[in-house]
N, C-alpha and C positions, 0 to 999 in steps of 0.2 A: 647058175648060178654067178655074175659079176661079182668081185669084193671092191669095199671100197677102196683102196689104194688103188686099183686099176681105172677107178670112175675118176679120182684124181689125178691120175698120170693122165688117161685120155685127154683130161679136161684142161688139164697146163699145155700139152699137143696142140691143141686144137686152138692154142693162143687168141688173142683177142681180134673182136669185128668193131668197128669205128661206124656208125650210121648212123640213121632213123628206123625207128620202131611204133609202131601204134598196140595199144588195148584197144582191140574192139569185141564192144557189149554183143551177142549174136542174139538178140532176145529188138532190140530196137535198135540195133544200128549205131545208136552210140560211138567214137575213138576218141581217146585220149593219143596222142603225137606229142614224141617226144626224140631226142639226138643224144648219143653219148658215144666215149672213146672206146667204150667197151658194152656193146650193145646185150648181150646173153647177161651180162653182171647186172645189168639196169633192171630189164627186166626182173632177173630174179631178185632184184629190192625191190620192186613195185608188188610182186607177187608176195614176197614175203610179211611188208604193210600190212596189206589188204587181209591177206589171213591173220594179223594179228588185231585187226581194226585200227588202226594208226595210220593209215594212208592220208596223205596232206590232204588229199584232194576230196572234197566232204561229199561231191553229186557221185564222183566215183565209187568211193567207199558204201556208199549210202546203197546203192545199185548193186555191190558184189553182195555184200550183208543179205539184200531183197531175193536176188535171185542166186546166190551161191557163183562159184568156181565156172563152174561149167557152161555156164551162160557167157564166157570172156574167152578171148581169141589170141596171145600173145605173140605179135610177130614183126621181125626184120623186112622192113617196105623198100630198103634202100643199104649199100655198103658204099662207103666210103674208103676207095684205093688209097693206102700211107702211100707219102711220097716218098724217094729213099732220098733225102737232104737231111744233113745233119742238124740243120736248125727248123726240122718242119715243125709249126706250130699246128696242125687240124682245127683250130676252135672257129677259124673265121669261114671255114668250109663245111663246117661242121654246121654250124650257124647257118648257111645261105642253103645248105641239103634241107635243112630246118623247117625251112622259110616256104620254101619250095612246097613241101609236102604240104605244109598244113594252108598252102594256097590252093590247092588241087582240091584235098581232103576237106578242109572245109569245117573241121571239129570243133566249134561255137555254138554254144545256145540249144538247140534242143537239136543238132547233131553231134556234140560231140561233148566232151568234162575239157577243153581247153579254154583258156582266156584270153583271148584277146592281146597281144604285147604282155603275158607273162607263161615265161616255162619256170618249168619246177627240175 
């Protein structure tokens, strides 16, 4: 059995990964797509909100409540390689990468939980 201190150490050593993620409903195919500087942390945040019943996306929360956690997959769909420049700000690169995936997956309306032009 791995103890808590070891798990924390492993998590810290893994570092953060910037990129685009997707929360996919395995039953109806709907998806929520977003981007973050810390993809694993953001996905963990979404999972915690859904478990507590306080997620800001009401449709996603409703489906979670009705179908349960086993009906959802939390996925990293693309990672952004950090540039090794002192003043590098990944904000714009993340926005562009997210827009590319939004265009590709079209997670709007019946296909998803995203609202065109709105980011969570």
